[in-house]
Predicted model as a PDB file, atoms N, CA, C, CB and O in Angstrom, pLDDT in the B-factor column:
MODEL        1                                                                  
ATOM      1  N   MET A   1       9.527 -18.309  39.943  1.00 52.00           N  
ATOM      2  CA  MET A   1      10.210 -17.957  38.714  1.00 52.00           C  
ATOM      3  C   MET A   1      11.660 -17.586  39.056  1.00 52.00           C  
ATOM      4  CB  MET A   1       9.478 -16.783  37.982  1.00 52.00           C  
ATOM      5  O   MET A   1      11.907 -16.744  39.919  1.00 52.00           O  
ATOM      6  N   LEU A   2      12.581 -18.206  38.391  1.00 54.00           N  
ATOM      7  CA  LEU A   2      13.997 -17.906  38.582  1.00 54.00           C  
ATOM      8  C   LEU A   2      14.421 -16.837  37.595  1.00 54.00           C  
ATOM      9  CB  LEU A   2      14.863 -19.175  38.418  1.00 54.00           C  
ATOM     10  O   LEU A   2      14.043 -16.863  36.424  1.00 54.00           O  
ATOM     11  N   LYS A   3      15.199 -15.914  38.078  1.00 64.00           N  
ATOM     12  CA  LYS A   3      15.708 -14.854  37.203  1.00 64.00           C  
ATOM     13  C   LYS A   3      17.225 -14.959  37.165  1.00 64.00           C  
ATOM     14  CB  LYS A   3      15.255 -13.434  37.694  1.00 64.00           C  
ATOM     15  O   LYS A   3      17.890 -14.864  38.196  1.00 64.00           O  
ATOM     16  N   GLN A   4      17.772 -15.158  35.954  1.00 64.00           N  
ATOM     17  CA  GLN A   4      19.217 -15.252  35.801  1.00 64.00           C  
ATOM     18  C   GLN A   4      19.741 -13.919  35.287  1.00 64.00           C  
ATOM     19  CB  GLN A   4      19.607 -16.412  34.840  1.00 64.00           C  
ATOM     20  O   GLN A   4      19.166 -13.323  34.377  1.00 64.00           O  
ATOM     21  N   THR A   5      20.808 -13.470  35.863  1.00 67.00           N  
ATOM     22  CA  THR A   5      21.409 -12.216  35.449  1.00 67.00           C  
ATOM     23  C   THR A   5      22.586 -12.481  34.523  1.00 67.00           C  
ATOM     24  CB  THR A   5      21.854 -11.400  36.667  1.00 67.00           C  
ATOM     25  O   THR A   5      23.384 -13.385  34.770  1.00 67.00           O  
ATOM     26  N   GLY A   6      22.694 -11.697  33.462  1.00 69.00           N  
ATOM     27  CA  GLY A   6      23.831 -11.809  32.558  1.00 69.00           C  
ATOM     28  C   GLY A   6      23.727 -12.948  31.561  1.00 69.00           C  
ATOM     29  O   GLY A   6      24.708 -13.262  30.886  1.00 69.00           O  
ATOM     30  N   VAL A   7      22.565 -13.573  31.452  1.00 72.00           N  
ATOM     31  CA  VAL A   7      22.384 -14.678  30.517  1.00 72.00           C  
ATOM     32  C   VAL A   7      21.610 -14.175  29.308  1.00 72.00           C  
ATOM     33  CB  VAL A   7      21.648 -15.871  31.191  1.00 72.00           C  
ATOM     34  O   VAL A   7      20.497 -13.667  29.444  1.00 72.00           O  
ATOM     35  N   LEU A   8      22.202 -14.319  28.119  1.00 68.00           N  
ATOM     36  CA  LEU A   8      21.538 -13.880  26.892  1.00 68.00           C  
ATOM     37  C   LEU A   8      20.603 -14.973  26.386  1.00 68.00           C  
ATOM     38  CB  LEU A   8      22.577 -13.513  25.808  1.00 68.00           C  
ATOM     39  O   LEU A   8      20.912 -16.159  26.509  1.00 68.00           O  
ATOM     40  N   PRO A   9      19.471 -14.586  25.821  1.00 71.00           N  
ATOM     41  CA  PRO A   9      18.576 -15.603  25.266  1.00 71.00           C  
ATOM     42  C   PRO A   9      19.195 -16.260  24.034  1.00 71.00           C  
ATOM     43  CB  PRO A   9      17.217 -14.983  24.907  1.00 71.00           C  
ATOM     44  O   PRO A   9      20.027 -15.666  23.348  1.00 71.00           O  
ATOM     45  N   ASP A  10      18.777 -17.489  23.769  1.00 75.00           N  
ATOM     46  CA  ASP A  10      19.203 -18.184  22.559  1.00 75.00           C  
ATOM     47  C   ASP A  10      18.480 -17.519  21.394  1.00 75.00           C  
ATOM     48  CB  ASP A  10      18.895 -19.737  22.629  1.00 75.00           C  
ATOM     49  O   ASP A  10      17.251 -17.444  21.390  1.00 75.00           O  
ATOM     50  N   PHE A  11      19.214 -17.048  20.426  1.00 76.00           N  
ATOM     51  CA  PHE A  11      18.626 -16.227  19.377  1.00 76.00           C  
ATOM     52  C   PHE A  11      19.310 -16.503  18.058  1.00 76.00           C  
ATOM     53  CB  PHE A  11      18.721 -14.742  19.727  1.00 76.00           C  
ATOM     54  O   PHE A  11      20.517 -16.740  18.021  1.00 76.00           O  
ATOM     55  N   GLY A  12      18.563 -16.474  16.985  1.00 81.00           N  
ATOM     56  CA  GLY A  12      19.148 -16.701  15.667  1.00 81.00           C  
ATOM     57  C   GLY A  12      18.380 -15.940  14.604  1.00 81.00           C  
ATOM     58  O   GLY A  12      17.397 -15.262  14.903  1.00 81.00           O  
ATOM     59  N   TRP A  13      18.822 -16.051  13.382  1.00 84.00           N  
ATOM     60  CA  TRP A  13      18.228 -15.312  12.266  1.00 84.00           C  
ATOM     61  C   TRP A  13      17.732 -16.285  11.206  1.00 84.00           C  
ATOM     62  CB  TRP A  13      19.248 -14.322  11.654  1.00 84.00           C  
ATOM     63  O   TRP A  13      18.354 -17.316  10.950  1.00 84.00           O  
ATOM     64  N   LYS A  14      16.617 -15.947  10.601  1.00 87.00           N  
ATOM     65  CA  LYS A  14      16.129 -16.727   9.468  1.00 87.00           C  
ATOM     66  C   LYS A  14      17.015 -16.424   8.266  1.00 87.00           C  
ATOM     67  CB  LYS A  14      14.625 -16.407   9.157  1.00 87.00           C  
ATOM     68  O   LYS A  14      17.669 -15.383   8.208  1.00 87.00           O  
ATOM     69  N   GLU A  15      17.027 -17.339   7.316  1.00 89.00           N  
ATOM     70  CA  GLU A  15      17.819 -17.183   6.088  1.00 89.00           C  
ATOM     71  C   GLU A  15      17.563 -15.816   5.449  1.00 89.00           C  
ATOM     72  CB  GLU A  15      17.487 -18.314   5.080  1.00 89.00           C  
ATOM     73  O   GLU A  15      16.418 -15.455   5.176  1.00 89.00           O  
ATOM     74  N   GLY A  16      18.627 -15.069   5.217  1.00 88.00           N  
ATOM     75  CA  GLY A  16      18.520 -13.782   4.542  1.00 88.00           C  
ATOM     76  C   GLY A  16      17.980 -12.644   5.392  1.00 88.00           C  
ATOM     77  O   GLY A  16      17.712 -11.563   4.869  1.00 88.00           O  
ATOM     78  N   GLN A  17      17.812 -12.867   6.710  1.00 90.00           N  
ATOM     79  CA  GLN A  17      17.242 -11.833   7.568  1.00 90.00           C  
ATOM     80  C   GLN A  17      18.186 -11.414   8.691  1.00 90.00           C  
ATOM     81  CB  GLN A  17      15.940 -12.317   8.158  1.00 90.00           C  
ATOM     82  O   GLN A  17      17.746 -11.065   9.786  1.00 90.00           O  
ATOM     83  N   THR A  18      19.471 -11.451   8.411  1.00 91.00           N  
ATOM     84  CA  THR A  18      20.448 -11.020   9.411  1.00 91.00           C  
ATOM     85  C   THR A  18      20.428  -9.501   9.520  1.00 91.00           C  
ATOM     86  CB  THR A  18      21.871 -11.524   9.051  1.00 91.00           C  
ATOM     87  O   THR A  18      19.938  -8.834   8.608  1.00 91.00           O  
ATOM     88  N   PRO A  19      20.946  -8.936  10.607  1.00 91.00           N  
ATOM     89  CA  PRO A  19      20.999  -7.482  10.724  1.00 91.00           C  
ATOM     90  C   PRO A  19      21.761  -6.816   9.572  1.00 91.00           C  
ATOM     91  CB  PRO A  19      21.639  -7.103  12.039  1.00 91.00           C  
ATOM     92  O   PRO A  19      21.418  -5.708   9.159  1.00 91.00           O  
ATOM     93  N   GLU A  20      22.785  -7.486   9.059  1.00 92.00           N  
ATOM     94  CA  GLU A  20      23.510  -6.912   7.919  1.00 92.00           C  
ATOM     95  C   GLU A  20      22.570  -6.769   6.719  1.00 92.00           C  
ATOM     96  CB  GLU A  20      24.735  -7.795   7.546  1.00 92.00           C  
ATOM     97  O   GLU A  20      22.562  -5.731   6.057  1.00 92.00           O  
ATOM     98  N   LYS A  21      21.785  -7.804   6.440  1.00 93.00           N  
ATOM     99  CA  LYS A  21      20.880  -7.775   5.284  1.00 93.00           C  
ATOM    100  C   LYS A  21      19.723  -6.793   5.496  1.00 93.00           C  
ATOM    101  CB  LYS A  21      20.326  -9.181   5.012  1.00 93.00           C  
ATOM    102  O   LYS A  21      19.386  -6.023   4.597  1.00 93.00           O  
ATOM    103  N   VAL A  22      19.120  -6.825   6.684  1.00 91.00           N  
ATOM    104  CA  VAL A  22      17.934  -6.003   6.945  1.00 91.00           C  
ATOM    105  C   VAL A  22      18.308  -4.549   7.237  1.00 91.00           C  
ATOM    106  CB  VAL A  22      17.139  -6.581   8.118  1.00 91.00           C  
ATOM    107  O   VAL A  22      17.804  -3.634   6.586  1.00 91.00           O  
ATOM    108  N   ASP A  23      19.190  -4.337   8.214  1.00 90.00           N  
ATOM    109  CA  ASP A  23      19.478  -2.987   8.676  1.00 90.00           C  
ATOM    110  C   ASP A  23      20.448  -2.228   7.787  1.00 90.00           C  
ATOM    111  CB  ASP A  23      20.022  -3.040  10.055  1.00 90.00           C  
ATOM    112  O   ASP A  23      20.272  -1.028   7.572  1.00 90.00           O  
ATOM    113  N   TRP A  24      21.461  -2.894   7.268  1.00 92.00           N  
ATOM    114  CA  TRP A  24      22.430  -2.202   6.415  1.00 92.00           C  
ATOM    115  C   TRP A  24      22.003  -2.232   4.953  1.00 92.00           C  
ATOM    116  CB  TRP A  24      23.817  -2.832   6.565  1.00 92.00           C  
ATOM    117  O   TRP A  24      21.790  -1.180   4.352  1.00 92.00           O  
ATOM    118  N   ASN A  25      21.875  -3.418   4.377  1.00 94.00           N  
ATOM    119  CA  ASN A  25      21.516  -3.509   2.954  1.00 94.00           C  
ATOM    120  C   ASN A  25      20.132  -2.926   2.682  1.00 94.00           C  
ATOM    121  CB  ASN A  25      21.562  -4.967   2.489  1.00 94.00           C  
ATOM    122  O   ASN A  25      19.920  -2.282   1.655  1.00 94.00           O  
ATOM    123  N   GLY A  26      19.184  -3.151   3.604  1.00 93.00           N  
ATOM    124  CA  GLY A  26      17.832  -2.611   3.433  1.00 93.00           C  
ATOM    125  C   GLY A  26      17.823  -1.096   3.443  1.00 93.00           C  
ATOM    126  O   GLY A  26      17.179  -0.470   2.601  1.00 93.00           O  
ATOM    127  N   ALA A  27      18.536  -0.499   4.393  1.00 92.00           N  
ATOM    128  CA  ALA A  27      18.606   0.965   4.462  1.00 92.00           C  
ATOM    129  C   ALA A  27      19.323   1.530   3.240  1.00 92.00           C  
ATOM    130  CB  ALA A  27      19.323   1.414   5.750  1.00 92.00           C  
ATOM    131  O   ALA A  27      18.890   2.534   2.676  1.00 92.00           O  
ATOM    132  N   LYS A  28      20.411   0.896   2.832  1.00 93.00           N  
ATOM    133  CA  LYS A  28      21.156   1.369   1.668  1.00 93.00           C  
ATOM    134  C   LYS A  28      20.283   1.332   0.411  1.00 93.00           C  
ATOM    135  CB  LYS A  28      22.424   0.520   1.463  1.00 93.00           C  
ATOM    136  O   LYS A  28      20.327   2.251  -0.407  1.00 93.00           O  
ATOM    137  N   ALA A  29      19.493   0.270   0.260  1.00 95.00           N  
ATOM    138  CA  ALA A  29      18.595   0.178  -0.898  1.00 95.00           C  
ATOM    139  C   ALA A  29      17.572   1.323  -0.886  1.00 95.00           C  
ATOM    140  CB  ALA A  29      17.867  -1.189  -0.909  1.00 95.00           C  
ATOM    141  O   ALA A  29      17.238   1.874  -1.935  1.00 95.00           O  
ATOM    142  N   GLN A  30      17.084   1.671   0.299  1.00 93.00           N  
ATOM    143  CA  GLN A  30      16.133   2.784   0.399  1.00 93.00           C  
ATOM    144  C   GLN A  30      16.809   4.110   0.058  1.00 93.00           C  
ATOM    145  CB  GLN A  30      15.528   2.848   1.814  1.00 93.00           C  
ATOM    146  O   GLN A  30      16.230   4.943  -0.639  1.00 93.00           O  
ATOM    147  N   PHE A  31      18.031   4.307   0.547  1.00 93.00           N  
ATOM    148  CA  PHE A  31      18.753   5.550   0.233  1.00 93.00           C  
ATOM    149  C   PHE A  31      19.036   5.646  -1.260  1.00 93.00           C  
ATOM    150  CB  PHE A  31      20.074   5.629   1.027  1.00 93.00           C  
ATOM    151  O   PHE A  31      18.878   6.712  -1.855  1.00 93.00           O  
ATOM    152  N   ASP A  32      19.450   4.549  -1.864  1.00 96.00           N  
ATOM    153  CA  ASP A  32      19.731   4.532  -3.304  1.00 96.00           C  
ATOM    154  C   ASP A  32      18.467   4.831  -4.106  1.00 96.00           C  
ATOM    155  CB  ASP A  32      20.315   3.170  -3.724  1.00 96.00           C  
ATOM    156  O   ASP A  32      18.517   5.576  -5.085  1.00 96.00           O  
ATOM    157  N   ALA A  33      17.330   4.254  -3.699  1.00 97.00           N  
ATOM    158  CA  ALA A  33      16.061   4.496  -4.396  1.00 97.00           C  
ATOM    159  C   ALA A  33      15.628   5.949  -4.242  1.00 97.00           C  
ATOM    160  CB  ALA A  33      14.962   3.559  -3.861  1.00 97.00           C  
ATOM    161  O   ALA A  33      15.110   6.545  -5.186  1.00 97.00           O  
ATOM    162  N   ALA A  34      15.835   6.516  -3.072  1.00 96.00           N  
ATOM    163  CA  ALA A  34      15.482   7.917  -2.844  1.00 96.00           C  
ATOM    164  C   ALA A  34      16.324   8.831  -3.729  1.00 96.00           C  
ATOM    165  CB  ALA A  34      15.669   8.289  -1.361  1.00 96.00           C  
ATOM    166  O   ALA A  34      15.815   9.805  -4.285  1.00 96.00           O  
ATOM    167  N   LYS A  35      17.594   8.520  -3.854  1.00 96.00           N  
ATOM    168  CA  LYS A  35      18.487   9.315  -4.702  1.00 96.00           C  
ATOM    169  C   LYS A  35      18.041   9.259  -6.160  1.00 96.00           C  
ATOM    170  CB  LYS A  35      19.938   8.818  -4.572  1.00 96.00           C  
ATOM    171  O   LYS A  35      17.989  10.286  -6.837  1.00 96.00           O  
ATOM    172  N   ILE A  36      17.722   8.063  -6.641  1.00 97.00           N  
ATOM    173  CA  ILE A  36      17.253   7.898  -8.026  1.00 97.00           C  
ATOM    174  C   ILE A  36      15.957   8.668  -8.252  1.00 97.00           C  
ATOM    175  CB  ILE A  36      17.045   6.404  -8.356  1.00 97.00           C  
ATOM    176  O   ILE A  36      15.740   9.231  -9.326  1.00 97.00           O  
ATOM    177  N   ALA A  37      15.084   8.691  -7.220  1.00 98.00           N  
ATOM    178  CA  ALA A  37      13.795   9.377  -7.328  1.00 98.00           C  
ATOM    179  C   ALA A  37      13.926  10.891  -7.159  1.00 98.00           C  
ATOM    180  CB  ALA A  37      12.829   8.830  -6.291  1.00 98.00           C  
ATOM    181  O   ALA A  37      12.944  11.621  -7.297  1.00 98.00           O  
ATOM    182  N   GLY A  38      15.141  11.360  -6.861  1.00 98.00           N  
ATOM    183  CA  GLY A  38      15.355  12.801  -6.709  1.00 98.00           C  
ATOM    184  C   GLY A  38      14.983  13.347  -5.342  1.00 98.00           C  
ATOM    185  O   GLY A  38      14.859  14.560  -5.170  1.00 98.00           O  
ATOM    186  N   ILE A  39      14.806  12.473  -4.382  1.00 96.00           N  
ATOM    187  CA  ILE A  39      14.483  12.914  -3.019  1.00 96.00           C  
ATOM    188  C   ILE A  39      15.758  13.454  -2.379  1.00 96.00           C  
ATOM    189  CB  ILE A  39      13.875  11.739  -2.161  1.00 96.00           C  
ATOM    190  O   ILE A  39      16.798  12.795  -2.382  1.00 96.00           O  
ATOM    191  N   LYS A  40      15.660  14.663  -1.833  1.00 93.00           N  
ATOM    192  CA  LYS A  40      16.861  15.329  -1.317  1.00 93.00           C  
ATOM    193  C   LYS A  40      17.074  15.126   0.180  1.00 93.00           C  
ATOM    194  CB  LYS A  40      16.787  16.799  -1.608  1.00 93.00           C  
ATOM    195  O   LYS A  40      18.191  15.292   0.670  1.00 93.00           O  
ATOM    196  N   HIS A  41      16.028  14.772   0.906  1.00 93.00           N  
ATOM    197  CA  HIS A  41      16.161  14.609   2.359  1.00 93.00           C  
ATOM    198  C   HIS A  41      15.529  13.297   2.787  1.00 93.00           C  
ATOM    199  CB  HIS A  41      15.508  15.793   3.114  1.00 93.00           C  
ATOM    200  O   HIS A  41      14.444  12.933   2.334  1.00 93.00           O  
ATOM    201  N   VAL A  42      16.232  12.592   3.672  1.00 90.00           N  
ATOM    202  CA  VAL A  42      15.733  11.340   4.238  1.00 90.00           C  
ATOM    203  C   VAL A  42      15.922  11.430   5.745  1.00 90.00           C  
ATOM    204  CB  VAL A  42      16.476  10.078   3.633  1.00 90.00           C  
ATOM    205  O   VAL A  42      16.991  11.823   6.212  1.00 90.00           O  
ATOM    206  N   LEU A  43      14.911  11.076   6.499  1.00 90.00           N  
ATOM    207  CA  LEU A  43      14.984  11.081   7.957  1.00 90.00           C  
ATOM    208  C   LEU A  43      15.314   9.673   8.433  1.00 90.00           C  
ATOM    209  CB  LEU A  43      13.650  11.586   8.589  1.00 90.00           C  
ATOM    210  O   LEU A  43      14.616   8.716   8.094  1.00 90.00           O  
ATOM    211  N   VAL A  44      16.375   9.550   9.216  1.00 87.00           N  
ATOM    212  CA  VAL A  44      16.782   8.263   9.763  1.00 87.00           C  
ATOM    213  C   VAL A  44      16.642   8.340  11.283  1.00 87.00           C  
ATOM    214  CB  VAL A  44      18.255   7.895   9.340  1.00 87.00           C  
ATOM    215  O   VAL A  44      17.179   9.250  11.914  1.00 87.00           O  
ATOM    216  N   VAL A  45      15.925   7.392  11.861  1.00 86.00           N  
ATOM    217  CA  VAL A  45      15.787   7.320  13.309  1.00 86.00           C  
ATOM    218  C   VAL A  45      16.774   6.271  13.804  1.00 86.00           C  
ATOM    219  CB  VAL A  45      14.311   6.973  13.738  1.00 86.00           C  
ATOM    220  O   VAL A  45      16.681   5.099  13.440  1.00 86.00           O  
ATOM    221  N   GLY A  46      17.712   6.695  14.628  1.00 83.00           N  
ATOM    222  CA  GLY A  46      18.768   5.806  15.092  1.00 83.00           C  
ATOM    223  C   GLY A  46      18.393   5.025  16.327  1.00 83.00           C  
ATOM    224  O   GLY A  46      17.290   5.162  16.855  1.00 83.00           O  
ATOM    225  N   SER A  47      19.317   4.207  16.784  1.00 85.00           N  
ATOM    226  CA  SER A  47      19.146   3.389  17.978  1.00 85.00           C  
ATOM    227  C   SER A  47      20.173   3.786  19.022  1.00 85.00           C  
ATOM    228  CB  SER A  47      19.267   1.891  17.643  1.00 85.00           C  
ATOM    229  O   SER A  47      21.332   4.044  18.698  1.00 85.00           O  
ATOM    230  N   MET A  48      19.747   3.832  20.264  1.00 88.00           N  
ATOM    231  CA  MET A  48      20.696   4.108  21.339  1.00 88.00           C  
ATOM    232  C   MET A  48      21.696   2.960  21.422  1.00 88.00           C  
ATOM    233  CB  MET A  48      19.962   4.306  22.700  1.00 88.00           C  
ATOM    234  O   MET A  48      21.328   1.802  21.224  1.00 88.00           O  
ATOM    235  N   GLY A  49      22.924   3.266  21.706  1.00 87.00           N  
ATOM    236  CA  GLY A  49      23.944   2.233  21.872  1.00 87.00           C  
ATOM    237  C   GLY A  49      24.704   1.914  20.605  1.00 87.00           C  
ATOM    238  O   GLY A  49      25.557   1.026  20.607  1.00 87.00           O  
ATOM    239  N   GLY A  50      24.416   2.618  19.518  1.00 84.00           N  
ATOM    240  CA  GLY A  50      25.064   2.336  18.246  1.00 84.00           C  
ATOM    241  C   GLY A  50      26.556   2.600  18.223  1.00 84.00           C  
ATOM    242  O   GLY A  50      27.264   2.094  17.352  1.00 84.00           O  
ATOM    243  N   THR A  51      27.036   3.379  19.160  1.00 86.00           N  
ATOM    244  CA  THR A  51      28.471   3.666  19.215  1.00 86.00           C  
ATOM    245  C   THR A  51      29.185   2.785  20.247  1.00 86.00           C  
ATOM    246  CB  THR A  51      28.699   5.145  19.544  1.00 86.00           C  
ATOM    247  O   THR A  51      30.366   2.982  20.534  1.00 86.00           O  
ATOM    248  N   GLU A  52      28.460   1.822  20.791  1.00 88.00           N  
ATOM    249  CA  GLU A  52      29.028   0.931  21.810  1.00 88.00           C  
ATOM    250  C   GLU A  52      29.166  -0.483  21.246  1.00 88.00           C  
ATOM    251  CB  GLU A  52      28.143   0.920  23.091  1.00 88.00           C  
ATOM    252  O   GLU A  52      28.205  -1.251  21.286  1.00 88.00           O  
ATOM    253  N   PRO A  53      30.345  -0.844  20.718  1.00 84.00           N  
ATOM    254  CA  PRO A  53      30.521  -2.173  20.118  1.00 84.00           C  
ATOM    255  C   PRO A  53      30.234  -3.323  21.077  1.00 84.00           C  
ATOM    256  CB  PRO A  53      31.921  -2.308  19.597  1.00 84.00           C  
ATOM    257  O   PRO A  53      29.860  -4.410  20.637  1.00 84.00           O  
ATOM    258  N   ASP A  54      30.401  -3.102  22.383  1.00 89.00           N  
ATOM    259  CA  ASP A  54      30.179  -4.182  23.352  1.00 89.00           C  
ATOM    260  C   ASP A  54      28.745  -4.191  23.897  1.00 89.00           C  
ATOM    261  CB  ASP A  54      31.165  -4.051  24.508  1.00 89.00           C  
ATOM    262  O   ASP A  54      28.467  -4.873  24.883  1.00 89.00           O  
ATOM    263  N   ASN A  55      27.842  -3.447  23.269  1.00 90.00           N  
ATOM    264  CA  ASN A  55      26.446  -3.416  23.691  1.00 90.00           C  
ATOM    265  C   ASN A  55      25.850  -4.826  23.606  1.00 90.00           C  
ATOM    266  CB  ASN A  55      25.630  -2.420  22.819  1.00 90.00           C  
ATOM    267  O   ASN A  55      26.175  -5.591  22.698  1.00 90.00           O  
ATOM    268  N   MET A  56      24.985  -5.156  24.552  1.00 87.00           N  
ATOM    269  CA  MET A  56      24.372  -6.483  24.624  1.00 87.00           C  
ATOM    270  C   MET A  56      23.657  -6.863  23.324  1.00 87.00           C  
ATOM    271  CB  MET A  56      23.390  -6.537  25.785  1.00 87.00           C  
ATOM    272  O   MET A  56      23.664  -8.034  22.946  1.00 87.00           O  
ATOM    273  N   LEU A  57      23.047  -5.908  22.638  1.00 87.00           N  
ATOM    274  CA  LEU A  57      22.327  -6.220  21.399  1.00 87.00           C  
ATOM    275  C   LEU A  57      23.256  -6.736  20.301  1.00 87.00           C  
ATOM    276  CB  LEU A  57      21.589  -4.986  20.904  1.00 87.00           C  
ATOM    277  O   LEU A  57      22.818  -7.481  19.424  1.00 87.00           O  
ATOM    278  N   ASN A  58      24.526  -6.350  20.339  1.00 87.00           N  
ATOM    279  CA  ASN A  58      25.481  -6.836  19.344  1.00 87.00           C  
ATOM    280  C   ASN A  58      25.854  -8.301  19.576  1.00 87.00           C  
ATOM    281  CB  ASN A  58      26.739  -5.974  19.363  1.00 87.00           C  
ATOM    282  O   ASN A  58      26.393  -8.957  18.684  1.00 87.00           O  
ATOM    283  N   LYS A  59      25.570  -8.803  20.758  1.00 85.00           N  
ATOM    284  CA  LYS A  59      25.930 -10.183  21.092  1.00 85.00           C  
ATOM    285  C   LYS A  59      24.813 -11.173  20.771  1.00 85.00           C  
ATOM    286  CB  LYS A  59      26.288 -10.281  22.561  1.00 85.00           C  
ATOM    287  O   LYS A  59      25.066 -12.374  20.685  1.00 85.00           O  
ATOM    288  N   LEU A  60      23.587 -10.692  20.593  1.00 84.00           N  
ATOM    289  CA  LEU A  60      22.467 -11.587  20.311  1.00 84.00           C  
ATOM    290  C   LEU A  60      22.637 -12.262  18.961  1.00 84.00           C  
ATOM    291  CB  LEU A  60      21.145 -10.821  20.351  1.00 84.00           C  
ATOM    292  O   LEU A  60      22.712 -11.588  17.934  1.00 84.00           O  
ATOM    293  N   GLY A  61      22.696 -13.543  18.955  1.00 81.00           N  
ATOM    294  CA  GLY A  61      22.782 -14.296  17.716  1.00 81.00           C  
ATOM    295  C   GLY A  61      24.024 -14.026  16.896  1.00 81.00           C  
ATOM    296  O   GLY A  61      24.098 -14.427  15.734  1.00 81.00           O  
ATOM    297  N   GLY A  62      25.004 -13.350  17.482  1.00 81.00           N  
ATOM    298  CA  GLY A  62      26.224 -13.022  16.751  1.00 81.00           C  
ATOM    299  C   GLY A  62      25.985 -12.098  15.563  1.00 81.00           C  
ATOM    300  O   GLY A  62      26.775 -12.077  14.619  1.00 81.00           O  
ATOM    301  N   GLY A  63      24.889 -11.330  15.612  1.00 85.00           N  
ATOM    302  CA  GLY A  63      24.499 -10.534  14.450  1.00 85.00           C  
ATOM    303  C   GLY A  63      24.965  -9.090  14.431  1.00 85.00           C  
ATOM    304  O   GLY A  63      24.788  -8.398  13.429  1.00 85.00           O  
ATOM    305  N   ASN A  64      25.566  -8.619  15.537  1.00 90.00           N  
ATOM    306  CA  ASN A  64      26.014  -7.221  15.593  1.00 90.00           C  
ATOM    307  C   ASN A  64      24.911  -6.249  15.176  1.00 90.00           C  
ATOM    308  CB  ASN A  64      27.235  -7.024  14.700  1.00 90.00           C  
ATOM    309  O   ASN A  64      25.110  -5.405  14.303  1.00 90.00           O  
ATOM    310  N   ILE A  65      23.754  -6.380  15.808  1.00 90.00           N  
ATOM    311  CA  ILE A  65      22.575  -5.589  15.455  1.00 90.00           C  
ATOM    312  C   ILE A  65      22.886  -4.101  15.376  1.00 90.00           C  
ATOM    313  CB  ILE A  65      21.467  -5.827  16.462  1.00 90.00           C  
ATOM    314  O   ILE A  65      22.620  -3.466  14.356  1.00 90.00           O  
ATOM    315  N   LEU A  66      23.449  -3.539  16.444  1.00 91.00           N  
ATOM    316  CA  LEU A  66      23.677  -2.092  16.473  1.00 91.00           C  
ATOM    317  C   LEU A  66      24.824  -1.658  15.570  1.00 91.00           C  
ATOM    318  CB  LEU A  66      23.957  -1.644  17.888  1.00 91.00           C  
ATOM    319  O   LEU A  66      24.842  -0.522  15.096  1.00 91.00           O  
ATOM    320  N   VAL A  67      25.772  -2.540  15.327  1.00 90.00           N  
ATOM    321  CA  VAL A  67      26.871  -2.220  14.409  1.00 90.00           C  
ATOM    322  C   VAL A  67      26.305  -1.922  13.021  1.00 90.00           C  
ATOM    323  CB  VAL A  67      27.900  -3.390  14.342  1.00 90.00           C  
ATOM    324  O   VAL A  67      26.678  -0.932  12.391  1.00 90.00           O  
ATOM    325  N   TRP A  68      25.395  -2.794  12.544  1.00 91.00           N  
ATOM    326  CA  TRP A  68      24.818  -2.605  11.203  1.00 91.00           C  
ATOM    327  C   TRP A  68      23.840  -1.451  11.161  1.00 91.00           C  
ATOM    328  CB  TRP A  68      24.120  -3.872  10.744  1.00 91.00           C  
ATOM    329  O   TRP A  68      23.767  -0.746  10.155  1.00 91.00           O  
ATOM    330  N   LYS A  69      23.080  -1.237  12.239  1.00 91.00           N  
ATOM    331  CA  LYS A  69      22.183  -0.081  12.283  1.00 91.00           C  
ATOM    332  C   LYS A  69      23.004   1.217  12.212  1.00 91.00           C  
ATOM    333  CB  LYS A  69      21.311  -0.111  13.579  1.00 91.00           C  
ATOM    334  O   LYS A  69      22.654   2.145  11.482  1.00 91.00           O  
ATOM    335  N   ARG A  70      24.084   1.264  12.971  1.00 91.00           N  
ATOM    336  CA  ARG A  70      24.947   2.457  12.987  1.00 91.00           C  
ATOM    337  C   ARG A  70      25.572   2.703  11.625  1.00 91.00           C  
ATOM    338  CB  ARG A  70      26.048   2.311  14.044  1.00 91.00           C  
ATOM    339  O   ARG A  70      25.679   3.851  11.193  1.00 91.00           O  
ATOM    340  N   LYS A  71      25.982   1.651  10.948  1.00 90.00           N  
ATOM    341  CA  LYS A  71      26.566   1.805   9.610  1.00 90.00           C  
ATOM    342  C   LYS A  71      25.549   2.451   8.660  1.00 90.00           C  
ATOM    343  CB  LYS A  71      27.029   0.426   9.053  1.00 90.00           C  
ATOM    344  O   LYS A  71      25.903   3.301   7.843  1.00 90.00           O  
ATOM    345  N   ALA A  72      24.289   2.037   8.780  1.00 89.00           N  
ATOM    346  CA  ALA A  72      23.245   2.612   7.925  1.00 89.00           C  
ATOM    347  C   ALA A  72      22.985   4.081   8.261  1.00 89.00           C  
ATOM    348  CB  ALA A  72      21.948   1.810   8.064  1.00 89.00           C  
ATOM    349  O   ALA A  72      22.575   4.853   7.394  1.00 89.00           O  
ATOM    350  N   GLU A  73      23.220   4.466   9.505  1.00 86.00           N  
ATOM    351  CA  GLU A  73      22.981   5.846   9.930  1.00 86.00           C  
ATOM    352  C   GLU A  73      24.060   6.796   9.440  1.00 86.00           C  
ATOM    353  CB  GLU A  73      22.893   5.918  11.437  1.00 86.00           C  
ATOM    354  O   GLU A  73      23.848   8.008   9.399  1.00 86.00           O  
ATOM    355  N   MET A  74      25.199   6.264   9.071  1.00 81.00           N  
ATOM    356  CA  MET A  74      26.323   7.131   8.716  1.00 81.00           C  
ATOM    357  C   MET A  74      26.338   7.482   7.279  1.00 81.00           C  
ATOM    358  CB  MET A  74      27.608   6.496   9.069  1.00 81.00           C  
ATOM    359  O   MET A  74      27.226   8.207   6.830  1.00 81.00           O  
TER     360      MET A  74                                                      
ENDMDL                                                                          
END                                                                             
């Protein structure tokens, strides 16, 4: 088995399932629904690396995974 270092897997997103749609828009919809329902507290579990724009996860599929997760956390 050959192991390559520094090579990202080929990765893509299904229609409508990009990190922006799932992690940002999805979280925002939940926060908006909680507000309408009168819920005063919401627990958000974050991801390590959300403050690192050059994190490897942001490069997968060009989706900026952690960028959108971090936006939802703020």
